[in-house]
C-alpha positions in Angstrom: 88.8 163.7 61.1 92.4 162.5 61.3 94.0 160.1 58.8 96.0 157.4 60.7 99.7 157.5 60.2 99.6 153.9 59.1 97.2 154.8 56.3 99.4 157.6 55.0 102.5 155.5 55.3 100.9 152.7 53.3 99.8 155.1 50.7 103.3 156.6 50.4 104.8 153.1 50.1 102.3 152.2 47.3 103.2 155.5 45.5 106.9 154.7 45.7 106.6 151.1 44.4 104.2 152.2 41.6 106.7 155.0 40.6 109.6 152.7 40.7 107.8 150.2 38.4 106.7 152.8 36.0 109.7 155.2 36.0 111.0 154.2 32.6 107.7 155.3 31.1 107.7 158.8 32.7 107.9 161.7 30.2 108.7 165.2 31.5 107.5 168.1 29.4 109.9 170.9 28.5 108.6 174.4 29.1 110.1 176.9 26.5 109.0 179.8 28.6 106.5 181.0 25.9 102.9 181.5 27.1 100.1 182.0 24.5 96.3 181.7 24.4 95.4 178.4 23.0 92.0 177.4 21.6 89.7 176.2 24.3 86.9 173.7 23.5 83.7 174.0 25.5 80.3 172.2 25.7 78.3 175.3 26.7 75.8 174.7 23.8 75.6 171.0 24.5 78.1 170.2 21.8 81.8 170.6 21.8 82.9 173.9 20.1 85.5 176.5 20.3 84.8 179.0 23.1 85.4 181.8 20.5 82.4 180.4 18.5 80.1 180.1 21.5 77.5 182.8 21.7 77.2 182.7 25.5 78.8 184.8 28.3 81.1 182.1 29.6 84.3 181.6 31.6 86.2 178.4 31.0 89.1 177.2 33.1 91.3 174.4 31.7 93.3 172.0 33.8 96.4 174.0 33.1 94.7 177.2 34.2 93.4 175.6 37.5 97.0 174.5 38.3 98.6 177.8 37.3 96.3 179.9 39.4 96.3 177.4 42.3 92.5 176.9 42.1 91.8 173.9 44.3 88.2 174.4 45.5 85.1 176.4 45.1 86.4 179.2 47.4 89.4 179.7 45.1 87.2 179.5 42.0 85.1 182.5 42.8 88.1 184.8 42.8 88.5 184.2 39.0 84.8 184.2 37.9 83.2 187.6 37.2 79.9 188.3 38.9 79.9 185.0 40.8 79.9 184.0 44.4 80.3 180.4 45.5 79.4 178.9 48.9 80.0 175.3 50.0 76.6 174.3 48.7 75.3 176.9 46.5 76.4 179.6 44.0 75.0 182.9 42.7 75.7 184.4 39.3 74.9 188.2 38.8 73.0 188.0 42.2 70.7 185.3 41.1 70.8 182.0 43.0 68.8 180.0 45.6 66.3 182.1 47.5 66.4 179.9 50.6 68.2 176.6 51.3 65.4 174.5 52.7 63.4 171.5 51.5 61.8 172.4 48.1 64.2 175.3 47.6 65.6 174.6 44.2 69.0 176.2 43.2 68.9 179.1 40.8 72.3 178.1 39.3 72.4 174.6 37.8 75.4 172.4 38.5 76.5 169.6 36.1 79.1 166.9 36.4 80.2 165.7 32.9 77.1 167.4 31.5 74.7 165.6 33.9 72.6 167.5 36.3 73.6 167.5 40.0 71.2 168.8 42.6 73.9 170.0 44.9 77.1 172.1 44.2 78.9 170.4 47.1 78.7 167.0 45.3 80.7 168.4 42.3 83.3 170.5 44.2 84.0 168.9 47.7 86.6 166.6 46.3 88.5 169.7 44.9 89.4 170.2 41.3 92.0 167.5 41.2 92.0 165.6 37.8 89.4 168.0 36.4 89.7 168.6 32.6 87.7 171.9 32.6 85.2 174.0 34.4 82.7 176.0 32.4 80.7 178.8 34.1 77.8 180.1 32.0 76.4 183.5 33.1 72.7 184.5 32.6 69.6 182.4 32.1 70.2 179.1 30.5 66.8 177.7 30.5 66.8 177.1 26.7 69.5 174.5 26.7 69.7 173.5 30.4 66.1 173.7 31.5 64.9 174.5 35.0 67.1 175.8 37.9 69.4 177.6 35.5 67.8 181.1 35.8 71.1 182.5 37.0 73.4 180.3 34.9 75.0 176.9 34.9 78.3 175.4 36.1 79.7 172.3 34.4 82.6 170.4 35.8 84.2 168.0 33.3 86.6 165.5 34.6 89.6 164.2 32.7 88.5 161.1 30.6 90.4 157.9 30.3 93.1 157.9 27.7 94.7 155.2 25.6 98.1 155.2 27.3 99.5 154.5 30.7 99.7 157.6 32.9 99.8 158.4 36.6 100.2 161.4 38.9 100.6 161.9 42.6 100.6 165.0 44.8 100.8 166.0 48.4 100.1 169.3 50.2 101.3 169.9 53.7 100.7 173.1 55.6 99.7 175.0 58.8 96.6 174.1 60.8 97.6 170.5 60.4 96.9 170.6 56.7 97.6 167.1 55.3 96.4 166.4 51.7 97.1 163.5 49.3 96.0 163.2 45.7 96.6 160.4 43.2 95.6 159.4 39.6 96.3 156.2 37.5 95.2 155.9 33.9 95.5 152.7 31.9 94.3 151.0 28.7 92.4 147.8 29.2 91.7 146.8 25.6 93.7 148.5 22.9 91.7 151.2 21.2 88.5 150.0 22.8 88.4 150.2 26.6 90.4 152.3 29.0 90.1 153.2 32.7 91.0 156.0 35.0 91.1 156.1 38.9 91.7 159.0 41.1 91.6 159.8 44.8 91.9 162.7 47.2 92.4 162.6 51.0 92.2 166.0 52.7 92.5 166.8 56.4 93.0 170.1 58.3 92.4 171.2 61.8 89.7 173.8 62.6 90.6 177.4 61.9 88.2 179.0 64.4 89.4 178.8 67.9 86.7 177.3 70.2 86.9 179.0 73.6 84.4 176.4 74.9 85.0 172.7 75.6 85.2 171.5 72.0 87.9 171.2 69.3 88.5 174.2 67.0 85.8 174.4 64.4 85.5 174.6 60.6 88.1 171.9 60.0 88.4 169.7 56.9 88.2 166.0 56.5 87.3 164.6 53.0 87.9 161.3 51.4 87.0 160.7 47.7 87.7 158.0 45.2 86.4 157.9 41.6 86.7 155.5 38.7 86.0 156.0 35.1 85.7 153.8 32.0 85.7 154.8 28.4 84.4 152.3 25.8 84.7 152.9 22.0 83.4 149.8 20.3 83.4 151.7 17.0 84.3 155.0 15.5 80.7 156.1 15.8 79.9 155.0 19.3 81.4 156.2 22.6 80.3 155.3 26.1 81.7 157.0 29.3 80.8 156.1 32.9 82.1 157.7 36.1 81.4 156.4 39.6 82.6 158.1 42.8 82.3 157.6 46.6 82.9 160.5 48.9 82.9 161.1 52.7 83.2 164.4 54.6 83.6 164.2 58.3 84.6 167.5 60.0 84.1 170.0 62.8 81.6 172.5 61.6 80.6 176.0 62.7 77.3 176.8 61.0 75.3 176.9 57.8 78.0 178.5 55.7 81.0 177.5 57.9 81.0 180.7 60.0 77.6 180.8 61.8 79.2 180.8 65.3 81.4 183.8 64.8 79.7 186.8 66.5 80.0 190.2 64.9 77.6 191.9 67.3 74.7 191.2 69.5 71.7 193.5 69.9 73.6 195.9 67.7 76.4 196.2 70.3 80.0 195.0 70.0 79.6 192.8 73.1 77.6 189.8 74.2 74.4 190.3 76.2 75.3 188.4 79.5 72.8 190.0 81.9 69.4 189.3 80.3 67.9 185.9 80.5 64.9 186.5 78.3 64.5 188.8 75.2 62.5 192.0 74.8 61.8 195.2 76.7 59.1 196.8 78.7 58.1 200.5 79.2 58.5 201.5 82.9 57.2 204.1 85.3 60.2 205.5 87.3 57.7 206.5 90.1 56.7 202.8 90.5 59.4 201.4 92.8 57.2 199.9 95.6 58.1 196.1 96.0 54.3 195.6 96.6 54.0 196.4 92.8 56.9 194.1 91.7 54.5 192.0 89.5 53.3 195.0 87.5 54.7 195.3 84.1 55.9 198.9 84.4 57.7 198.4 87.8 61.1 200.1 87.9 64.1 198.0 88.9 66.6 200.5 90.3 69.4 198.1 90.0 69.1 197.8 86.1 69.9 200.4 83.5 67.3 202.4 81.7 66.9 202.6 78.0 64.8 204.9 75.8 62.5 203.9 72.9 60.0 205.5 70.7 56.6 204.3 71.8 55.0 202.6 68.7 51.5 203.6 69.9 51.9 207.3 71.0 55.2 208.2 69.2 56.6 209.6 72.5 60.1 208.9 73.8 59.6 206.6 76.7 61.8 204.9 79.2 62.2 201.0 79.3 64.0 198.1 80.9 64.6 194.5 79.8 61.9 191.9 80.4 62.1 189.9 83.6 61.9 186.1 83.4 58.6 184.6 84.5 57.1 188.0 85.1 56.7 190.1 82.0 54.7 188.6 79.1 55.1 185.0 80.2 58.4 183.2 80.9 59.8 183.0 77.4 61.0 179.4 78.0 61.8 178.7 74.4 64.0 181.7 73.9 66.3 182.0 77.0 69.6 183.7 76.4 72.4 181.2 77.2 75.0 183.9 77.5 73.3 185.0 80.7 73.9 181.6 82.2 77.5 180.9 81.7 78.3 180.2 85.4 74.9 179.1 86.7 71.3 179.6 86.0 70.9 183.3 85.2 74.4 183.9 86.4 77.3 185.1 84.4 80.4 186.4 86.2 82.4 189.4 84.9 85.3 187.2 84.1 83.1 185.0 81.9 81.6 188.0 80.2 85.0 189.4 79.4 86.1 186.2 77.9 83.0 186.1 75.6 83.2 189.8 74.8 86.8 189.3 73.6 85.4 186.8 71.0 83.1 189.5 69.4 84.3 191.1 66.2 82.5 194.4 65.5 84.9 195.7 62.9 87.9 194.5 61.0 88.6 190.9 61.5 92.0 189.2 61.6 91.6 185.6 60.6 94.1 184.5 63.2 91.9 185.9 65.9 88.7 184.2 64.9 87.0 182.4 67.8 83.6 181.1 68.8 82.0 179.4 71.9 80.5 176.0 71.7 80.0 172.9 73.9 82.0 170.8 71.5 79.2 168.9 69.7 79.5 170.5 66.3 79.9 168.1 63.5 79.2 167.7 59.8 79.0 164.3 58.1 78.3 164.0 54.3 78.3 160.7 52.5 77.6 160.5 48.8 77.9 158.2 45.8 77.1 159.1 42.3 77.1 157.8 38.8 77.4 159.7 35.5 76.9 157.8 32.3 76.8 159.1 28.7 76.5 157.3 25.5 76.9 159.0 22.0 76.2 157.7 18.6 77.2 159.5 15.4 74.4 158.2 13.1 75.9 159.9 10.1 77.7 163.0 9.2 74.7 165.2 10.1 73.0 163.5 13.0 74.3 162.7 16.5 72.3 161.1 19.3 73.3 161.2 23.0 71.9 159.5 26.1 72.7 160.8 29.6 71.9 159.0 32.9 72.7 160.3 36.3 72.3 158.9 39.8 73.2 160.6 43.0 72.6 159.2 46.5 73.6 161.2 49.6 73.2 161.5 53.3 73.9 164.8 55.2 74.0 165.0 59.0 74.8 168.1 61.0 74.9 169.1 64.6 75.6 172.7 65.5 75.3 174.8 68.7 72.2 176.9 68.2 72.8 179.1 71.3 76.4 180.2 70.3 77.8 179.6 73.9 79.4 176.9 75.8 76.9 177.2 78.7 76.1 174.0 80.5 73.1 175.5 82.1 71.2 176.7 79.1 71.8 174.9 75.8 70.1 174.5 72.4 71.5 172.2 69.8 70.3 171.8 66.2 70.5 168.4 64.4 69.5 167.8 60.8 69.4 164.6 58.8 69.0 165.1 55.0 68.7 162.0 52.9 68.2 162.2 49.1 68.1 160.1 46.0 68.3 161.8 42.4 67.9 160.0 39.1 67.8 161.7 35.7 67.5 160.5 32.1 68.2 162.8 29.2 68.2 162.2 25.4 69.8 164.7 23.1 69.7 165.0 19.3 71.9 167.2 17.2 71.3 167.7 13.5 73.3 169.9 11.1 71.2 171.1 8.3 74.0 172.8 6.7 77.3 174.6 7.5 75.4 177.6 9.1 72.3 176.0 10.7 72.0 173.4 13.4 69.1 172.0 15.4 69.5 170.9 19.0 66.6 169.1 20.7 66.2 166.9 23.8 64.0 165.4 26.4 64.8 165.3 30.2 63.2 163.3 33.0 64.2 163.9 36.6 63.2 162.0 39.7 64.0 163.2 43.2 63.1 162.0 46.7 64.2 164.1 49.7 63.6 163.2 53.3 64.7 165.7 55.8 64.4 165.7 59.6 65.4 168.2 62.2 65.6 168.4 66.0 66.2 171.4 68.3 67.1 170.0 71.7 69.1 170.7 74.9 72.3 168.6 75.4 72.3 169.3 79.1 68.7 168.0 79.7 67.1 171.1 80.9 64.4 170.4 83.3 62.0 172.9 81.6 61.9 170.5 78.7 62.5 167.1 80.2 59.8 167.4 82.9 56.1 167.7 82.3 54.4 171.1 82.4 53.1 171.9 85.9 49.8 173.7 85.4 49.0 175.7 88.5 46.0 177.4 87.1 43.4 175.3 89.0 40.7 177.4 90.6 40.0 177.2 94.3 36.5 176.4 95.4 36.0 180.0 96.5 37.3 181.4 93.2 35.1 179.0 91.2 32.1 180.0 93.2 32.9 183.7 92.8 32.7 183.3 89.0 29.5 181.3 89.2 31.1 178.0 88.1 31.6 175.9 91.2 32.1 172.8 88.9 35.4 174.2 87.8 37.0 173.9 91.2 40.3 172.1 91.1 40.4 171.9 87.3 43.4 173.5 85.5 43.4 175.3 82.2 45.2 172.5 80.4 42.7 170.0 81.6 40.0 172.2 80.3 41.7 172.7 77.0 43.0 169.1 76.3 40.9 166.9 78.6 43.9 164.8 79.5 44.5 163.6 76.0 48.0 162.0 75.1 50.7 164.4 74.0 50.6 165.2 70.3 53.8 164.4 68.3 54.6 164.4 64.6 53.6 160.7 64.1 50.3 160.8 66.1 49.3 163.9 64.3 50.0 162.3 60.9 48.3 159.0 61.9 45.2 160.8 63.1 44.8 162.2 59.6 45.2 159.0 57.8 41.7 157.8 58.4 38.6 157.6 56.3 37.1 160.8 57.6 39.9 163.1 58.8 39.1 166.1 61.0 39.1 169.6 59.7 42.5 170.2 61.3 44.0 167.7 58.7 42.9 169.8 55.7 45.7 171.9 54.2 45.0 175.4 55.8 41.5 174.2 56.3 39.4 176.8 58.0 42.6 178.6 58.8 43.2 176.2 61.7 45.1 172.9 61.0 47.1 173.0 64.2 46.9 170.0 66.7 47.8 170.8 70.3 48.1 169.1 73.6 49.7 169.4 77.1 53.4 169.0 77.4 54.3 165.7 79.2 58.1 166.2 79.0 60.8 164.6 77.1 63.1 162.5 79.2 64.6 160.6 76.2 62.4 157.5 76.6 59.8 158.5 74.0 61.1 157.5 70.6 58.3 159.7 68.9 60.3 162.7 70.2 63.5 161.7 68.4 64.6 162.2 64.8 64.2 159.0 62.8 67.6 157.7 61.9 69.2 160.2 64.2 70.4 160.5 67.7 68.2 159.7 70.8 67.9 163.1 72.4 66.1 164.5 75.4 64.7 168.0 76.1 63.5 168.5 72.6 61.7 171.8 72.0 61.1 171.6 68.2 61.0 168.5 65.9 60.2 168.4 62.2 60.1 165.9 59.4 59.4 166.5 55.8 59.3 164.3 52.7 59.6 165.8 49.2 59.1 163.9 45.9 59.3 165.0 42.4 58.1 162.6 39.7 57.8 160.0 42.4 55.0 157.9 43.9 52.8 157.5 45.9 52.5 161.2 46.9 51.0 163.7 44.4 53.8 165.0 42.2 54.7 167.3 39.5 57.0 165.5 37.0 60.3 167.3 36.3 60.3 166.5 32.6 60.3 168.6 29.5 61.5 168.8 25.9 63.4 171.5 24.1 64.1 172.4 20.5 66.7 175.0 19.7 67.8 176.1 16.3 71.3 177.7 16.3 72.3 179.9 13.4 76.1 179.7 13.4 
């Protein structure tokens, strides 16, 4: 995504005017050249305390540390955190994190924004660490104070709160690969000693860093817009209310699940692409069987193809083998055809095309400037998110403090990636996913100091999540094998039917026998057939070991909306479609509430 020149020009003009108006108020700090370790206050134990008095394995980075070390995003952050790896969406601490990133796969490291739980790490880090007060990384299980999803640890991002004085800051970053980033912050009091506000924004753009040798733009670029507003209300010395609202959009070229899925390191264990085999797998051969009359036999020896040796899993002997042939050996493997074997035509890849793709394989040491991938140019990632974090604290007396935390996060994530890792226009398989989620949390905390050395921390947490995810695997070139109905040529001739003693089967195909001409099953018809008073056994969860509904394939030419992803693109040639809905503490589906209470006594 590119930011228009007029947008940047207008932004620079606004910055210049604001600076001119406020220049007399600017104060520039003097650096005496002396660096020393200062006391760092953290909230690792849910209350603000010195990091030296916190009995948790913790790393805390202040705003000054983030600036000094040039830590701008999650990739930079992991270089300074022991035993921690951070990906765009997840993190692991001491090797503990999310086992799988799919619907229902909860994170193993909990992420918090201003102390309020966030389901996704991307929400807290995609806008970079501009205007962040502190980042706390707690290593080891934190279930006692932070509840579920913190078995590996917890990450808390705390943003700079509104202050009682006028302040502002602006920054720009320009660099190679078209890097073009703009940041800004304005802080102002609204009601003296009572209400103050803070607004910040970040605009980030960068071209793709992985060269696309296909028809698309370079992939793994950057395009992020984020704006956030905060208010701090202190109606009395004992009460403080903080609320933060942000809006973020990410729109960029994208390579894969973790930003590098299309970079090929090897294929079939070799440092080059397989461009001569349309279907996967191998078959044992008999080198004496070369007669064309036996061409259909599975062990026929093709003298034009190389011979490989494998250990026979049945006998343990060393046997000779060749690759499977499409449409002959073990079926036609329609769903898993190798697109690299069809770069210049169906099952046709020229030596020149093979050489071009082989030059884009990295079996050993990789130079970042040489990274390349092959796609048909449809790769894209769009992330739209808005979130609210609200906290209200009340110092009831010198011993008791009560706090209420409310969080809301609404996001939509859409992604299209090239699933076959080639730019072939004869074989193609794209993956599209649409992920929509709403998260709401309520938390009440109570802190009671019994004495100078004993403190009680307790709380109650309720979490409500609804996640709706849909995915579609399809061909962007409308391959006939998926757009056209399946042609069943298995019908018996009258002679063959008479030979097996079933003359009534003459002219009837296997699919007619199996399905009786019933309509094609899809996600919606299968679901509707089970929403009846007396559902069939196939509707029972794992009922009888067979809850699969099947039908003949009537083709997908793009006119059947039941073969498209809801709220997604209208596609043709779909070969896999899924839709799942996941609720926690929600209705009407059965649920397991995410709510619990904790009581912790801390001896200080």
